[in-house]
VEXDREN-2710 file (C-alpha; in Angstrom, 1 decimal):
% VEXDREN-2710
k/r/px/py/pz
1/MET/-11.1/-12.3/-29.2
2/SER/-12.2/-8.7/-29.4
3/SER/-10.9/-6.3/-26.8
4/GLU/-14.2/-5.2/-25.3
5/ASN/-12.3/-3.2/-22.6
6/ASP/-11.0/-0.8/-25.2
7/LYS/-14.5/0.1/-26.5
8/ILE/-15.8/1.4/-23.2
9/ASN/-15.5/5.1/-22.5
10/GLU/-15.0/6.6/-19.0
11/PRO/-17.8/8.7/-17.4
12/HIS/-17.5/12.1/-19.2
13/THR/-18.6/15.7/-19.1
14/ASP/-21.2/17.0/-21.6
15/SER/-19.4/19.4/-23.9
16/ASP/-22.5/21.5/-24.4
17/ASN/-23.4/22.5/-20.9
18/GLY/-20.5/21.3/-18.8
19/SER/-22.7/19.0/-16.7
20/LYS/-21.5/15.6/-15.7
21/VAL/-23.1/12.7/-17.5
22/GLU/-23.6/9.9/-15.0
23/THR/-22.7/6.5/-16.5
24/LYS/-21.6/3.2/-15.1
25/ASP/-17.9/2.4/-14.9
26/PHE/-16.4/0.5/-17.7
27/ILE/-16.4/-2.9/-16.0
28/ARG/-20.1/-2.8/-15.1
29/THR/-20.8/-1.6/-18.6
30/ILE/-19.0/-4.6/-20.0
31/ILE/-21.0/-6.9/-17.7
32/ASP/-24.3/-5.3/-18.8
33/GLN/-23.3/-5.9/-22.4
34/HIS/-22.6/-9.5/-21.7
35/ASN/-25.9/-9.9/-19.8
36/LYS/-27.7/-8.3/-22.8
37/SER/-26.0/-10.5/-25.3
38/GLY/-26.2/-13.7/-23.2
39/ARG/-22.5/-14.4/-23.5
40/PHE/-22.2/-15.9/-20.0
41/ASN/-25.9/-16.7/-19.5
42/ASN/-26.3/-13.7/-17.1
43/ILE/-23.7/-15.2/-14.7
44/VAL/-21.1/-13.1/-13.0
45/HIS/-18.3/-15.3/-11.5
46/THR/-15.1/-13.5/-10.6
47/ARG/-11.9/-14.5/-8.7
48/PHE/-9.3/-12.9/-6.6
49/PRO/-5.9/-14.6/-7.2
50/PRO/-3.2/-13.4/-4.7
51/GLU/0.3/-14.9/-4.5
52/PRO/0.9/-16.3/-1.0
53/ASN/4.4/-14.6/-0.8
54/GLY/3.6/-11.5/1.3
55/TYR/0.8/-9.6/3.0
56/LEU/-2.0/-7.8/1.2
57/HIS/-1.8/-4.0/1.1
58/ILE/-4.4/-1.4/0.5
59/GLY/-3.9/-1.6/-3.3
60/HIS/-5.1/-5.2/-3.0
61/ALA/-8.1/-4.0/-1.1
62/LYS/-9.2/-2.2/-4.2
63/ALA/-9.0/-5.4/-6.3
64/ILE/-10.8/-7.3/-3.5
65/CYS/-13.6/-4.8/-3.4
66/ILE/-14.0/-4.7/-7.2
67/SER/-13.9/-8.5/-7.7
68/PHE/-16.1/-9.5/-4.7
69/GLY/-18.2/-6.3/-4.7
70/ILE/-19.2/-6.4/-8.4
71/ALA/-20.0/-10.1/-8.3
72/GLU/-22.1/-9.6/-5.2
73/GLU/-23.9/-6.7/-6.9
74/TYR/-24.9/-8.8/-9.9
75/GLY/-25.9/-11.8/-7.8
76/GLY/-22.7/-13.7/-8.6
77/VAL/-19.9/-15.3/-6.6
78/THR/-16.1/-14.9/-6.2
79/ASN/-13.4/-17.5/-5.9
80/LEU/-10.3/-17.1/-3.8
81/ARG/-7.5/-18.8/-5.7
82/PHE/-4.0/-18.7/-4.4
83/ASP/-1.4/-18.4/-7.3
84/ASP/1.0/-20.8/-5.7
85/THR/3.2/-21.4/-8.8
86/ASN/6.5/-20.3/-7.2
87/PRO/7.3/-22.5/-4.2
88/THR/10.6/-20.7/-3.5
89/LYS/8.7/-17.6/-2.2
90/GLU/5.5/-19.0/-0.8
91/ASP/4.5/-19.7/2.8
92/THR/1.3/-20.8/4.5
93/LYS/1.6/-17.8/6.9
94/TYR/1.0/-15.5/4.0
95/ALA/-2.0/-17.5/2.9
96/ASP/-3.5/-17.4/6.4
97/ALA/-2.9/-13.6/6.6
98/ILE/-4.6/-13.1/3.2
99/MET/-7.7/-14.9/4.3
100/ARG/-7.9/-12.9/7.5
101/ASP/-7.6/-9.7/5.6
102/ILE/-10.3/-10.6/3.1
103/LYS/-12.7/-11.5/5.8
104/TRP/-11.9/-8.4/7.7
105/LEU/-12.9/-6.3/4.7
106/GLY/-16.3/-8.1/4.9
107/PHE/-16.1/-10.6/2.0
108/ASP/-16.4/-14.3/1.9
109/TRP/-15.5/-16.9/-0.7
110/GLY/-17.7/-19.5/0.9
111/ASP/-16.6/-23.0/-0.3
112/ARG/-14.7/-21.6/-3.3
113/LEU/-11.1/-21.7/-2.0
114/PHE/-8.8/-22.9/-4.7
115/HIS/-5.1/-23.0/-5.5
116/ALA/-3.3/-23.0/-8.9
117/SER/-1.6/-26.1/-7.6
118/ASP/-5.0/-27.8/-7.7
119/TYR/-4.6/-27.7/-11.5
120/PHE/-1.0/-28.7/-12.0
121/ASP/-2.0/-32.0/-13.6
122/LYS/-4.6/-30.3/-15.8
123/LEU/-2.1/-27.6/-16.8
124/TYR/0.4/-30.2/-17.8
125/GLU/-2.2/-31.9/-20.0
126/PHE/-3.1/-28.5/-21.5
127/ALA/0.6/-28.0/-22.3
128/VAL/0.7/-31.3/-24.1
129/VAL/-2.2/-30.2/-26.2
130/LEU/-0.3/-27.2/-27.4
131/ILE/2.8/-29.2/-28.1
132/LYS/0.7/-31.6/-30.2
133/LYS/-0.8/-28.6/-32.1
134/GLY/2.8/-27.5/-32.8
135/VAL/2.5/-24.2/-30.9
136/ALA/4.7/-25.0/-27.9
137/PHE/8.3/-26.3/-27.9
138/VAL/11.0/-27.3/-25.4
139/ASP/13.9/-24.8/-25.5
140/ASP/17.5/-25.2/-24.3
141/LEU/18.4/-21.5/-24.2
142/SER/19.7/-20.2/-20.9
143/ALA/17.9/-17.4/-19.2
144/GLU/20.7/-15.0/-20.3
145/ASP/20.5/-16.2/-23.9
146/MET/16.8/-15.9/-23.9
147/ARG/17.0/-12.3/-22.9
148/GLU/19.4/-11.6/-25.7
149/TYR/17.2/-13.4/-28.3
150/ARG/14.1/-11.6/-27.0
151/GLY/15.0/-8.3/-28.7
152/THR/13.9/-4.8/-27.6
153/LEU/10.9/-2.6/-27.8
154/THR/12.2/-1.3/-31.1
155/GLU/13.9/-4.4/-32.5
156/ALA/12.3/-7.8/-33.2
157/GLY/13.6/-10.8/-31.3
158/LYS/15.3/-13.8/-32.8
159/GLU/13.8/-17.3/-32.9
160/SER/15.4/-19.9/-30.8
161/PRO/17.5/-22.5/-32.7
162/HIS/15.3/-25.1/-30.9
163/ARG/12.0/-23.6/-32.0
164/ASN/11.4/-26.1/-34.9
165/ARG/11.9/-29.3/-33.0
166/SER/9.5/-32.0/-34.0
167/ILE/6.3/-32.5/-32.1
168/GLU/7.5/-36.0/-31.1
169/GLU/10.8/-34.6/-29.8
170/ASN/9.1/-31.9/-27.8
171/LEU/6.7/-34.4/-26.2
172/GLU/9.6/-36.6/-25.2
173/LEU/11.7/-33.7/-23.8
174/PHE/8.7/-32.2/-21.9
175/GLU/8.0/-35.6/-20.2
176/LYS/11.7/-35.9/-19.3
177/MET/11.5/-32.4/-17.8
178/LYS/8.5/-33.5/-15.7
179/ASN/10.4/-36.7/-14.6
180/GLY/13.4/-34.7/-13.4
181/GLU/15.9/-35.9/-16.0
182/PHE/17.3/-32.4/-16.5
183/ASP/19.0/-29.9/-14.2
184/ASP/17.3/-26.8/-13.0
185/GLY/17.2/-24.1/-15.7
186/ALA/18.5/-26.5/-18.4
187/LYS/15.3/-26.4/-20.4
188/THR/12.0/-24.5/-20.5
189/LEU/8.7/-25.0/-22.3
190/ARG/7.8/-22.0/-24.5
191/ALA/4.8/-21.0/-26.5
192/LYS/5.5/-20.6/-30.2
193/ILE/3.9/-17.3/-31.1
194/ASP/5.7/-14.4/-32.8
195/MET/9.2/-13.2/-32.0
196/ALA/8.6/-10.0/-34.0
197/SER/5.5/-9.0/-32.0
198/GLY/5.3/-5.4/-30.8
199/ASN/4.0/-6.9/-27.5
200/MET/7.0/-8.4/-25.7
201/ASN/4.7/-10.9/-23.8
202/MET/3.9/-12.5/-27.2
203/ARG/7.5/-13.3/-28.0
204/ASP/7.5/-17.0/-27.3
205/PRO/6.8/-16.7/-23.6
206/VAL/7.9/-19.4/-21.1
207/MET/5.2/-21.7/-19.9
208/TYR/7.2/-24.0/-17.6
209/ARG/10.6/-23.9/-15.9
210/ILE/12.5/-26.6/-14.1
211/MET/12.7/-25.8/-10.4
212/ARG/13.5/-28.4/-7.8
213/ALA/11.7/-26.9/-4.8
214/THR/9.4/-28.5/-2.3
215/HIS/5.9/-27.0/-2.7
216/HIS/3.9/-26.4/0.5
217/ARG/0.9/-28.3/-0.9
218/THR/2.2/-30.7/-3.5
219/GLY/5.5/-31.6/-1.8
220/ASP/8.1/-32.9/-4.2
221/LYS/5.7/-34.3/-6.8
222/TRP/6.7/-31.7/-9.3
223/CYS/10.1/-30.3/-10.4
224/ILE/8.5/-28.2/-13.2
225/TYR/6.3/-25.3/-12.3
226/PRO/4.0/-23.2/-14.6
227/THR/4.6/-19.5/-15.0
228/TYR/1.8/-17.1/-13.9
229/ASP/0.9/-16.2/-17.5
230/TRP/0.4/-19.9/-18.3
231/ALA/-1.5/-20.8/-15.1
232/HIS/-3.6/-17.7/-14.9
233/GLY/-6.0/-17.9/-17.8
234/GLN/-6.3/-21.7/-17.7
235/SER/-7.1/-21.7/-14.0
236/ASP/-9.8/-19.1/-14.7
237/SER/-11.2/-21.3/-17.5
238/ILE/-11.2/-24.5/-15.3
239/GLU/-13.2/-22.6/-12.6
240/LYS/-15.6/-21.2/-15.2
241/ILE/-14.7/-17.6/-14.3
242/THR/-16.7/-15.2/-16.4
243/HIS/-14.9/-11.9/-15.6
244/SER/-11.2/-11.9/-14.8
245/LEU/-10.7/-8.5/-13.2
246/CYS/-7.0/-7.3/-13.0
247/ASP/-5.1/-4.1/-12.5
248/LEU/-3.6/-2.3/-15.5
249/SER/-0.2/-4.0/-15.1
250/PHE/-1.9/-7.0/-16.7
251/GLU/-3.2/-5.1/-19.7
252/ASP/-0.3/-6.1/-22.0
253/HIS/-0.7/-9.7/-20.9
254/ARG/-4.3/-9.9/-22.1
255/PRO/-3.4/-10.8/-25.7
256/LEU/-1.4/-13.8/-24.3
257/TYR/-4.3/-14.7/-21.9
258/ASP/-6.6/-14.7/-24.9
259/TRP/-4.1/-16.6/-27.2
260/PHE/-3.7/-19.5/-24.8
261/LEU/-7.5/-19.9/-24.3
262/ASP/-8.2/-19.7/-28.0
263/GLN/-5.5/-22.2/-28.8
264/LEU/-7.0/-24.6/-26.3
265/GLU/-10.6/-23.9/-27.4
266/VAL/-11.9/-23.9/-23.8
267/HIS/-14.2/-21.7/-21.7
268/HIS/-13.0/-18.2/-22.3
269/PRO/-13.4/-15.5/-19.6
270/GLN/-13.3/-11.8/-20.3
271/GLN/-10.2/-10.2/-18.8
272/SER/-10.6/-6.5/-17.9
273/GLU/-8.1/-4.2/-16.3
274/PHE/-8.6/-1.3/-13.9
275/ALA/-6.3/1.4/-12.7
276/ARG/-4.1/0.5/-9.7
277/LEU/-4.5/2.2/-6.4
278/ASN/-1.5/4.4/-5.6
279/ILE/-1.6/6.7/-2.5
280/SER/0.5/9.7/-1.7
281/TYR/3.4/9.3/0.8
282/THR/3.0/5.5/0.4
283/ILE/4.5/2.7/-1.6
284/THR/2.5/-0.5/-2.5
285/SER/5.3/-2.6/-4.2
286/LYS/5.4/-5.9/-2.4
287/ARG/9.1/-6.1/-3.1
288/LYS/9.8/-2.7/-1.5
289/LEU/7.5/-3.4/1.4
290/ARG/9.6/-6.6/2.0
291/GLN/12.7/-4.4/2.1
292/LEU/11.2/-2.3/4.8
293/VAL/10.6/-5.4/6.9
294/GLU/13.9/-7.1/6.2
295/ASN/15.9/-3.8/6.8
296/ASN/14.1/-3.4/10.2
297/ILE/12.8/0.0/9.2
298/VAL/9.4/-1.2/10.4
299/ASP/8.9/-3.9/13.0
300/ASP/7.0/-6.2/10.7
301/TRP/4.4/-6.4/8.0
302/ASP/1.7/-5.3/10.5
303/ASP/3.6/-2.1/11.6
304/PRO/0.9/0.6/11.7
305/ARG/2.9/2.7/9.3
306/MET/2.7/0.0/6.6
307/PRO/0.0/0.2/4.0
308/THR/-0.7/-3.5/4.5
309/LEU/-4.2/-4.4/5.6
310/SER/-2.8/-5.9/8.8
311/GLY/-0.9/-2.7/9.4
312/VAL/-3.9/-0.3/8.9
313/ARG/-6.1/-2.6/10.9
314/ARG/-3.6/-2.5/13.8
315/ARG/-3.4/1.2/13.5
316/GLY/-7.2/1.4/14.0
317/TYR/-8.6/1.7/10.5
318/THR/-11.9/0.1/10.0
319/ALA/-13.0/-2.1/7.1
320/LYS/-15.9/0.3/6.4
321/ALA/-13.5/3.3/6.1
322/VAL/-11.2/1.4/3.7
323/ARG/-14.2/0.3/1.6
324/THR/-15.7/3.8/1.6
325/PHE/-12.3/5.2/0.5
326/ILE/-12.2/2.8/-2.4
327/ALA/-15.8/3.5/-3.4
328/LYS/-15.1/7.2/-3.5
329/LEU/-12.2/6.7/-5.9
330/GLY/-14.4/4.6/-8.3
331/VAL/-13.3/2.3/-11.0
332/SER/-11.5/3.6/-14.0
333/LYS/-8.7/2.8/-16.5
334/LYS/-6.9/6.1/-15.9
335/ARG/-3.1/5.5/-15.4
336/ASP/-0.7/7.0/-13.0
337/THR/-3.4/8.5/-10.7
338/VAL/-2.4/9.0/-7.1
339/ALA/-5.1/9.1/-4.4
340/ASP/-4.5/11.7/-1.6
341/ILE/-3.9/9.9/1.7
342/ALA/-5.9/12.8/3.3
343/LEU/-9.0/11.2/1.6
344/LEU/-8.4/7.9/3.3
345/GLU/-7.9/9.7/6.7
346/HIS/-11.1/11.7/6.0
347/CYS/-13.1/8.5/5.5
348/LEU/-11.9/7.0/8.8
349/ARG/-12.4/10.3/10.7
350/ASP/-15.8/10.7/9.2
351/GLU/-16.9/7.3/10.5
352/LEU/-15.3/7.6/13.9
353/ASN/-16.7/11.0/14.5
354/GLU/-20.1/9.3/14.6
355/THR/-19.2/6.0/16.3
356/ALA/-16.3/6.5/18.6
357/ASP/-16.8/7.3/22.3
358/ARG/-14.9/10.3/23.8
359/ARG/-12.4/9.8/26.6
360/MET/-9.8/12.0/28.4
361/ALA/-6.2/11.2/28.1
362/VAL/-3.2/13.3/29.0
363/ILE/-0.3/12.2/26.9
364/LYS/2.3/14.8/28.2
365/PRO/1.2/15.2/31.8
366/LEU/1.7/18.2/34.0
367/LYS/0.6/17.9/37.6
368/VAL/-1.9/20.5/39.0
369/VAL/-2.6/20.9/42.7
370/ILE/-5.9/22.7/43.5
371/THR/-4.9/24.3/46.7
372/ASN/-8.4/25.2/48.0
373/TYR/-9.9/21.8/47.2
374/PRO/-10.4/19.5/50.2
375/ASP/-7.6/17.0/50.6
376/ASP/-9.7/13.9/51.0
377/LYS/-12.7/14.8/48.7
378/ILE/-13.4/12.8/45.6
379/GLU/-16.3/14.1/43.4
380/GLU/-18.2/12.2/40.8
381/PHE/-19.3/13.8/37.5
382/ASP/-21.2/12.5/34.5
383/ALA/-19.4/12.7/31.2
384/ILE/-21.1/12.3/27.8
385/ASN/-19.6/9.4/25.8
386/ASN/-20.5/10.7/22.4
387/PRO/-22.3/14.0/21.9
388/GLY/-23.4/12.9/18.4
389/ASP/-25.0/9.7/19.6
390/ASP/-28.0/9.9/21.9
391/THR/-27.7/6.2/22.6
392/ALA/-24.1/6.3/23.7
393/GLY/-25.0/7.2/27.3
394/ASP/-22.7/8.7/30.0
395/ARG/-19.9/7.5/32.2
396/LYS/-18.5/8.6/35.6
397/VAL/-15.3/10.6/36.0
398/TYR/-13.8/11.4/39.3
399/PHE/-12.3/14.7/40.4
400/SER/-9.8/15.3/43.2
401/LYS/-7.4/17.8/44.6
402/GLU/-4.6/16.7/42.2
403/ILE/-5.0/16.3/38.5
404/TYR/-3.0/16.1/35.3
405/ILE/-3.3/18.4/32.4
406/GLU/-1.3/18.6/29.2
407/GLN/2.0/20.4/29.3
408/ASP/1.1/22.2/26.1
409/ASP/-2.0/23.7/27.8
410/PHE/0.1/26.0/30.0
411/VAL/2.4/28.9/29.5
412/GLU/3.5/31.3/32.3
413/VAL/2.4/34.4/30.4
414/ALA/-0.4/34.4/27.9
415/PRO/1.1/35.4/24.5
416/ASN/-2.1/37.4/23.4
417/ARG/-5.7/37.9/24.1
418/LYS/-6.6/35.0/21.9
419/TYR/-4.8/32.5/24.0
420/PHE/-7.5/30.5/25.8
421/ARG/-5.6/28.0/27.7
422/LEU/-4.0/28.2/31.1
423/ALA/-1.5/30.8/32.2
424/ILE/-0.7/32.5/35.5
425/GLY/-3.6/34.6/36.6
426/LYS/-5.8/33.1/33.8
427/GLU/-9.0/31.2/34.3
428/VAL/-10.1/28.1/32.3
429/ARG/-12.8/25.5/32.5
430/LEU/-11.9/21.8/33.3
431/LYS/-14.1/19.6/31.1
432/HIS/-17.3/18.5/32.9
433/THR/-16.3/20.0/36.2
434/TYR/-15.1/23.5/37.5
435/TYR/-13.3/26.7/36.6
436/ILE/-9.7/26.9/37.9
437/THR/-7.2/29.8/38.0
438/CYS/-3.5/29.3/38.0
439/ASP/-1.7/31.0/40.8
440/GLU/1.9/29.7/40.6
441/ALA/4.2/27.5/38.6
442/ILE/6.7/25.3/40.5
443/LYS/10.0/24.6/38.8
444/ASP/12.8/22.2/39.3
445/ASP/16.5/23.1/39.7
446/GLU/16.9/23.3/35.9
447/GLY/14.0/25.7/35.5
448/ASN/11.5/23.1/34.1
449/ILE/7.9/23.5/35.2
450/VAL/6.9/20.4/37.2
451/GLU/3.8/21.4/38.9
452/LEU/1.0/24.1/38.9
453/ARG/-0.7/25.5/41.9
454/CYS/-4.3/26.6/41.1
455/THR/-7.5/27.5/42.9
456/TYR/-11.0/26.4/41.8
457/ASP/-14.4/28.2/42.0
458/PRO/-16.8/25.9/43.9
459/GLU/-19.7/27.7/42.4
460/SER/-18.7/26.9/38.8
461/ARG/-19.6/23.2/39.0
462/GLY/-20.9/22.0/35.6
463/GLY/-19.5/25.0/33.8
464/SER/-21.7/27.8/35.0
465/THR/-21.5/30.4/37.8
466/PRO/-24.0/32.6/39.7
467/ASP/-22.5/35.7/38.2
468/GLY/-22.9/34.3/34.7
469/ARG/-19.3/34.7/33.6
470/LYS/-17.9/32.5/30.9
471/VAL/-14.4/31.4/30.0
472/ARG/-13.3/30.6/26.5
473/GLY/-10.8/27.8/27.3
474/THR/-11.7/24.2/28.2
475/LEU/-9.1/21.7/29.1
476/HIS/-9.2/17.9/29.4
477/TRP/-7.7/16.4/32.5
478/VAL/-7.2/13.2/34.4
479/SER/-7.4/12.8/38.2
480/THR/-4.3/11.5/40.0
481/HIS/-6.9/9.6/42.1
482/ASP/-7.6/7.0/39.5
483/ALA/-5.2/7.8/36.6
484/VAL/-3.9/4.8/34.7
485/ASP/-0.5/4.7/33.1
486/ALA/-0.2/4.1/29.4
487/GLU/2.1/4.3/26.4
488/VAL/0.9/6.3/23.4
489/ARG/2.3/5.9/19.9
490/LEU/1.8/8.8/17.5
491/TYR/2.1/7.8/13.9
492/ASN/2.8/9.9/10.8
493/ASN/3.5/9.1/7.2
494/LEU/6.3/6.6/6.8
495/PHE/7.7/8.7/3.9
496/ALA/8.5/12.4/3.9
497/LYS/8.1/12.7/0.1
498/GLU/4.6/12.7/-1.5
499/SER/5.8/10.3/-4.3
500/PRO/8.6/8.2/-2.8
501/ASP/8.7/5.9/-5.8
502/GLU/9.8/8.7/-8.1
503/ASP/13.5/8.2/-7.2
504/ASP/15.5/5.0/-7.5
505/ASP/16.3/4.7/-3.8
506/PHE/12.9/5.1/-2.1
507/LEU/14.6/4.5/1.3
508/GLU/16.1/7.9/1.1
509/HIS/12.7/9.4/1.7
510/ILE/11.9/7.6/5.0
511/ASN/10.4/10.0/7.5
512/ILE/12.5/9.9/10.6
513/ASN/9.6/11.4/12.6
514/SER/7.1/8.8/11.5
515/LEU/6.7/7.4/15.0
516/GLU/6.8/9.2/18.4
517/ILE/6.5/7.0/21.5
518/LEU/5.2/8.7/24.6
519/THR/5.5/6.9/28.0
520/GLY/4.1/7.9/31.3
521/CYS/0.8/9.1/29.8
522/LYS/-2.2/9.3/32.0
523/ILE/-5.6/8.0/30.9
524/GLU/-9.0/7.8/32.6
525/PRO/-9.7/4.3/34.0
526/SER/-12.6/3.5/31.6
527/LEU/-10.0/3.1/28.8
528/LYS/-8.7/0.0/30.5
529/ASP/-11.9/-1.7/29.2
530/LEU/-11.3/-0.8/25.6
531/GLN/-11.0/-3.9/23.4
532/VAL/-8.7/-4.6/20.4
533/GLY/-10.4/-3.3/17.3
534/GLN/-12.5/-0.7/19.2
535/ASN/-11.7/3.0/18.6
536/CYS/-12.2/6.0/20.8
537/GLN/-11.4/9.7/20.6
538/PHE/-8.9/11.1/23.0
539/LEU/-10.3/14.6/23.4
540/ARG/-8.3/17.1/21.3
541/HIS/-5.7/14.5/20.3
542/GLY/-7.4/12.3/17.7
543/TYR/-8.8/8.8/17.4
544/PHE/-6.9/6.0/19.1
545/CYS/-7.1/2.2/19.4
546/LEU/-5.5/-0.4/21.7
547/ASP/-2.4/-1.8/20.1
548/SER/-3.0/-5.5/19.4
549/LYS/0.7/-6.4/19.5
550/TYR/2.3/-4.7/22.4
551/SER/-0.6/-4.3/24.9
552/SER/-0.8/-6.8/27.7
553/LYS/-2.4/-7.1/31.1
554/ASP/0.7/-5.3/32.5
555/LYS/1.0/-2.6/29.8
556/ILE/-1.5/-0.5/28.0
557/VAL/-0.4/0.8/24.5
558/PHE/-2.5/3.0/22.3
559/ASN/-2.0/3.8/18.6
560/ARG/-3.2/7.0/17.2
561/SER/-5.3/6.1/14.2
562/VAL/-5.8/9.6/12.8
563/THR/-5.7/13.2/14.1
564/LEU/-8.7/15.4/14.5
565/LYS/-7.5/17.8/11.8
566/ASP/-9.2/17.0/8.5
567/SER/-7.1/18.5/5.7
568/TRP/-9.3/16.7/3.0
569/ALA/-12.4/18.5/4.2
570/LYS/-10.6/21.8/3.7
571/LYS/-9.7/20.9/0.1
572/LYS/-13.3/20.1/-0.9
END
């Protein structure tokens, strides 16, 4: 088969005038060529083939968006096929989580849910075909010997002493493998290709290994299991996939993919590889993510610091923000590119700025007593839910003699003229309500400020006064009258290093300040009605969501999804 992928250029810049020439990405260009030539009868049928041995991460989201999104764009369909070829590592809980994540992203496989294990009988029959053609053989080499015989990138491998067994002997041995007559690891079935190939994947790769393990779908029917390289292309062929879209780690496997299909003379999809999604301050190796879970560095796969889709969802990221982020990155074959995590945050912030209601929450409370306000008076004020959305409406907030403000919003002595928050003798505006002036700071025996005594201007209701004076500082607040206690979790990058994978021990770069848990926070009562999956903006703090794991009827826990500071916007 020709390597159509390698003939497609990336979008480029015109060398004469420096202007960008808008072209389709290489995958869509390949599909357009197929549609023009009629290779697949104008059908686009893709698949997403995850292993059910862990949770999907944001790198998988790119593969999902490409496979499902491109098929949808061309009026095609996408199969979800679980690559369940290694029963020792698989679990139905992972399969369930994968399906939830795909649907959360907004995609649906309809009635096209398949498993590689659906094809175990057919894959066995295909293997027999290759044995009969004389291009597959049963090998007795141990795994260690096989590595030695394989050679290196600069030295050709050596052929197995069992490579030239007769077809009849190979057929007999392979059936005995299937029937459980040999110990685990005693024999393998290998393709007979080229031990001198410059592509290590073509040096007589293993197709089947003996493994006595109960499969979560087929039970103990099989004691031999196909390798991914053997199951992948043939499963694609059985399902009549037209475009097998993979990340670049499979590029060197494509010649083997093509070789198997050509030898079998069956339906032959086109495999195309795109660049993997790597993000700064993040790892996306499933093996390494598992280490984080097993070493209790995070509390599980859905920890909001994890790049898993369940983790970012729990943190408050929306499917739209993730898809927008992936769309902005585009589809290319460029290797070793790392997306700035600030762009992902920007996509979420950009969306929530338009859709999230505003609320007042004091996460490090300092009590304020307004000495000239009536003791038993409770006032009602209208507060705008979202200034950027005319349909969002208002809510009621209640003001009283005692309120909470942020500790960080007060200093005893203003440091300079540009300090616009509260200090002794300084006046500020309380959001939606009145102007107040601080008269006194009350301290405990250790000198810590525990309470402020202030006075308010009754004529400043709504933020204006008869004398027309204005103040520059506006503080959010919560009344002690109806304040609700909450826990707030402030998340930062899990890794302190931009590229944690650069060093052998990535765990050395864990950010010890990746999570700050604040208890005793005070929130306005309307936040009690927030639902899981619904975001809101805590004024001046960022965007938050109700934690789906630790919140209960007796405890309210909020996760900060993203701060208000947009470092990506400043870079543009």
